[in-house]
C-alpha positions in Angstrom: -36.2 -59.1 -26.3 -36.2 -56.6 -23.5 -39.2 -54.3 -23.1 -38.5 -51.6 -20.6 -40.4 -48.7 -18.9 -38.3 -48.0 -15.9 -36.9 -45.2 -13.7 -34.2 -45.8 -11.1 -30.6 -45.3 -10.2 -27.9 -47.1 -12.2 -29.4 -49.2 -14.9 -27.6 -52.2 -16.5 -29.0 -54.3 -19.3 -26.8 -57.1 -20.4 -26.6 -60.4 -22.3 -23.6 -62.8 -22.1 -24.1 -65.2 -25.0 -25.7 -64.6 -28.4 -27.8 -62.0 -30.0 -29.5 -59.3 -28.0 -32.5 -57.0 -28.8 -33.7 -54.1 -26.6 -36.9 -52.2 -27.3 -38.1 -49.1 -25.5 -41.3 -47.1 -26.1 -41.5 -45.5 -22.8 -38.9 -44.0 -20.4 -35.6 -45.4 -19.2 -34.2 -42.9 -16.8 -31.3 -42.8 -14.3 -31.7 -39.6 -12.4 -28.4 -39.9 -10.6 -26.2 -42.4 -12.3 -25.4 -44.1 -15.7 -27.1 -46.5 -18.1 -25.2 -49.5 -19.5 -26.5 -51.7 -22.3 -24.0 -54.4 -23.2 -23.8 -57.6 -25.2 -21.3 -60.5 -25.6 -21.3 -63.1 -28.3 -23.6 -61.8 -31.1 -25.4 -58.8 -32.6 -26.9 -56.0 -30.6 -30.1 -54.2 -31.6 -31.6 -51.2 -29.8 -35.0 -49.7 -30.8 -36.0 -46.5 -29.1 -39.3 -44.7 -29.6 -39.3 -43.1 -26.2 -36.7 -41.5 -24.0 -33.4 -42.9 -22.6 -31.9 -40.4 -20.2 -29.0 -40.6 -17.7 -27.5 -38.0 -15.4 -24.1 -39.6 -16.2 -22.8 -41.6 -19.2 -25.0 -43.8 -21.5 -22.9 -46.7 -22.8 -24.0 -49.1 -25.5 -21.3 -51.7 -26.1 -21.2 -54.9 -28.2 -17.8 -56.6 -27.7 -18.2 -58.6 -30.9 -16.7 -61.7 -29.5 -18.9 -64.1 -31.6 -17.9 -67.3 -33.3 -20.1 -66.9 -36.4 -22.8 -64.7 -37.9 -23.1 -60.9 -37.5 -21.6 -59.0 -34.6 -23.2 -55.7 -35.8 -24.6 -53.1 -33.5 -27.8 -51.5 -34.9 -29.7 -48.6 -33.2 -33.0 -47.3 -34.5 -33.7 -44.1 -32.6 -36.7 -42.1 -33.3 -36.9 -40.8 -29.7 -34.2 -39.3 -27.6 -31.0 -40.6 -26.1 -29.3 -38.1 -23.7 -26.6 -38.3 -21.1 -23.5 -36.4 -19.9 -21.6 -38.4 -22.5 -22.6 -41.1 -24.9 -20.3 -44.0 -25.7 -21.5 -46.4 -28.5 -19.2 -49.2 -29.5 -19.2 -52.2 -31.9 -16.3 -54.5 -31.4 -16.3 -56.7 -34.5 -19.1 -55.5 -36.8 -20.6 -52.5 -38.3 -22.2 -49.7 -36.2 -25.4 -48.3 -37.7 -27.6 -45.6 -36.2 -30.8 -44.6 -38.0 -34.0 -42.8 -37.3 -35.4 -39.3 -36.9 -34.6 -38.9 -33.2 -31.8 -37.1 -31.3 -28.5 -37.9 -29.6 -27.5 -35.5 -26.9 -24.4 -35.1 -24.6 -24.9 -31.4 -23.9 -21.4 -30.0 -23.6 -19.9 -33.5 -23.4 -18.8 -36.0 -26.1 -20.6 -38.5 -28.2 -18.0 -41.3 -28.9 -18.6 -43.7 -31.8 -16.4 -46.7 -32.3 -16.3 -49.7 -34.7 -13.0 -51.6 -34.4 -13.2 -53.5 -37.6 -16.4 -52.3 -39.5 -18.0 -49.2 -40.7 -19.9 -46.4 -38.9 -23.0 -44.9 -40.3 -24.9 -42.5 -37.9 -27.9 -40.5 -39.2 -30.2 -38.7 -36.8 -32.6 -35.8 -36.8 -30.4 -33.9 -34.3 -27.1 -34.3 -32.5 -26.0 -32.2 -29.6 -22.4 -32.5 -28.2 -19.0 -33.0 -29.7 -18.8 -36.2 -31.8 -15.6 -38.2 -32.0 -15.1 -41.6 -33.5 -12.9 -44.3 -35.1 -14.1 -46.7 -37.8 -12.3 -49.8 -39.1 -13.5 -48.9 -42.6 -15.7 -45.9 -43.5 -17.3 -43.3 -41.3 -20.5 -41.4 -42.1 -22.2 -38.9 -39.7 -25.2 -36.8 -40.7 -28.0 -34.8 -39.2 -31.2 -33.7 -41.0 -32.5 -30.9 -38.6 -29.5 -29.5 -36.7 -25.9 -28.5 -37.1 -22.9 -30.6 -36.0 -19.8 -30.2 -33.9 -17.1 -32.8 -34.1 -13.6 -33.6 -33.0 -11.2 -36.4 -33.9 -12.6 -38.8 -36.5 -10.8 -41.5 -38.4 -11.6 -44.1 -41.1 -9.2 -47.0 -41.3 -10.0 -48.1 -44.9 -12.6 -45.8 -46.4 -14.0 -42.3 -46.5 -15.0 -39.8 -43.8 -18.3 -38.0 -44.6 -19.8 -35.5 -42.2 -23.0 -33.7 -43.2 -25.1 -31.1 -41.3 -28.7 -30.7 -42.4 -28.8 -27.1 -41.4 -27.1 -24.6 -39.0 -23.3 -24.8 -38.7 -20.9 -27.6 -39.3 -18.0 -27.1 -36.8 -14.7 -28.8 -36.6 -13.3 -28.4 -33.1 -10.0 -26.7 -32.3 -7.1 -29.1 -32.6 -9.2 -31.9 -34.1 -7.7 -34.5 -36.5 -9.9 -35.8 -39.3 -8.2 -38.7 -41.2 -9.3 -41.1 -44.0 -7.0 -43.9 -45.2 -7.9 -45.1 -48.7 -10.8 -42.7 -49.0 -12.0 -39.1 -49.3 -13.1 -36.6 -46.7 -16.3 -34.7 -47.3 -17.6 -31.9 -45.0 -20.9 -30.5 -46.1 -23.7 -28.3 -44.8 -26.8 -29.0 -46.8 -28.3 -25.5 -46.1 -27.4 -23.9 -49.4 -28.8 -20.5 -48.4 -27.4 -19.7 -45.0 -25.3 -22.7 -43.9 -21.8 -22.4 -42.5 -18.7 -24.6 -42.2 -16.2 -23.5 -39.5 -12.8 -25.3 -39.2 -11.3 -24.6 -35.8 -7.8 -23.5 -34.9 -5.1 -26.0 -35.4 -7.4 -28.6 -37.0 -5.7 -31.2 -39.2 -7.6 -32.8 -42.1 -5.8 -35.5 -44.2 -7.0 -38.0 -46.8 -4.6 -40.5 -48.3 -4.5 -43.3 -50.8 -1.8 -45.7 -51.9 -2.1 -45.0 -55.6 -3.3 -42.2 -57.9 -5.3 -44.8 -59.8 -7.8 -45.1 -57.0 -9.2 -41.7 -57.5 -9.3 -41.2 -53.7 -7.4 -39.0 -51.2 -9.5 -35.9 -52.0 -10.9 -33.3 -49.5 -14.3 -31.7 -50.3 -15.8 -28.8 -48.2 -19.1 -27.5 -49.5 -22.2 -25.6 -48.5 -25.2 -26.9 -50.5 -24.7 -29.4 -53.3 -21.2 -29.9 -54.5 -21.0 -29.3 -58.3 -19.5 -31.8 -60.7 -15.8 -31.4 -61.3 -16.4 -29.3 -64.4 -17.9 -26.7 -62.1 -15.0 -26.4 -59.7 -13.5 -22.9 -59.7 -9.8 -22.4 -59.0 -10.4 -19.0 -57.4 -7.8 -17.1 -55.3 -6.1 -18.1 -52.2 -6.7 -15.6 -49.3 -3.7 -13.7 -48.0 -1.6 -15.7 -45.6 -2.7 -19.1 -46.8 0.2 -21.4 -48.0 -0.8 -23.6 -51.0 1.4 -26.5 -52.1 0.3 -28.4 -55.2 2.2 -31.3 -56.8 1.7 -34.5 -58.9 -1.4 -33.0 -60.5 -3.2 -32.1 -57.3 -5.1 -28.8 -57.2 -6.8 -26.5 -54.7 -10.1 -25.0 -55.7 -11.3 -22.0 -53.7 -14.6 -21.6 -55.5 -16.1 -18.4 -57.0 -16.9 -16.9 -53.6 -13.8 -18.1 -51.9 -13.2 -18.9 -48.2 -12.6 -16.7 -45.1 -9.6 -17.1 -42.9 -8.5 -15.9 -39.5 -4.9 -15.9 -38.2 -1.7 -17.3 -39.6 -0.2 -20.6 -40.5 -3.0 -22.1 -42.7 -1.6 -24.7 -45.0 -3.2 -26.5 -47.9 -1.4 -29.4 -49.6 -2.7 -31.0 -52.7 -0.3 -33.9 -53.4 -1.8 -35.9 -56.3 -5.4 -35.3 -55.2 -7.6 -32.3 -54.8 -8.9 -29.9 -52.2 -12.2 -28.4 -53.2 -14.1 -25.6 -51.5 -17.5 -24.6 -52.6 -19.5 -21.9 -50.8 -22.8 -20.6 -52.1 -24.2 -17.1 -51.8 -25.3 -16.4 -48.2 -23.1 -19.2 -46.8 -19.5 -19.3 -45.5 -16.5 -21.6 -45.2 -14.0 -20.3 -42.6 -10.6 -21.6 -41.5 -8.9 -20.5 -38.3 -5.2 -20.2 -37.7 -3.0 -23.2 -37.9 -5.4 -25.3 -40.0 -3.6 -27.9 -42.1 -5.5 -29.7 -44.9 -3.7 -32.4 -47.0 -5.1 -34.4 -49.9 -3.2 -37.7 -50.7 -0.2 -37.6 -48.4 2.0 -40.7 -48.5 0.0 -43.7 -47.2 1.4 -45.9 -44.5 3.4 -48.9 -45.5 1.4 -52.0 -46.4 -1.1 -53.2 -49.0 -3.4 -50.6 -50.4 -7.2 -51.1 -50.4 -9.6 -50.8 -53.2 -12.0 -47.9 -53.5 -14.8 -48.6 -51.0 -18.3 -49.1 -52.4 -20.5 -46.0 -52.3 -23.2 -46.2 -49.6 -26.0 -43.7 -50.2 -28.0 -43.2 -46.9 -29.5 -39.7 -47.4 -30.3 -37.6 -50.4 -27.1 -35.8 -51.2 -25.0 -37.9 -48.8 -22.6 -40.3 -50.3 -19.5 -41.9 -49.0 -16.5 -42.9 -51.1 -16.8 -40.7 -54.1 -13.6 -40.6 -56.2 -11.6 -37.7 -57.7 -13.3 -36.1 -60.6 -16.7 -37.5 -59.6 -19.5 -35.5 -58.0 -19.0 -36.5 -54.3 -22.3 -35.3 -53.0 
């Protein structure tokens, strides 16, 4: 157990063999350099009720090289963690971030990585562009702010990104990919929330078989209705829609807004569902490509991942025809 109330230059907190627990209820601050918290050979836990701040990068790394037991990385943050960039990695176990606090990288990136496990990150607020790769499923949610995110992938499960309010933004050129899962983008503010998918972004969910009920893409402000409430609607001018093998594109009763050319929506055996409520908007910029159920890579297919409910109206792994959120 490490109890810290410290201000200095570069700060390194490390453990070389076994489980590690770090607790902060005061201030950890590097006014000129970076903060590194690292563990080798077991689980890593970080509890923060205070402030962890660095002028440069904050890195939390658990290499996961353990012979037995859990190699998970667990962060309970009800304070603030802020640096020029944040890099949080779990080498061989799940990465879980909970609490009512905030993660901030200003204009920089927040990088989340779990090489073989899942990622579940829920905070009151997130500032910066979030990127990440999960071995299984990926869930990112805020309760009090919007979200901006770039490249995100789930190796064997769903990608779920939820903003509690404000705007949910997909960065220009970002790639969002879920293998053997669904992709859900949701702004919970059903009265004035916005979802903006940036220029050239690519969003793709795939599954090895139509029997899994996976490979769908859901984009919704407020609560997503059950499948009986999905509305086919009308494709905006300039949007190319390709449907096959029973896949459908639903634009919703209020539709979506688009800007520019080259927007392509492919429903190949699974569905793309847009749902915008009055006072909210869903917008796609030029060159956006969204594909539901493209051909999966060669190899054995996975089963539908178990649903993990971590917030009201936040669910990972919903299948086709089900109410995803």
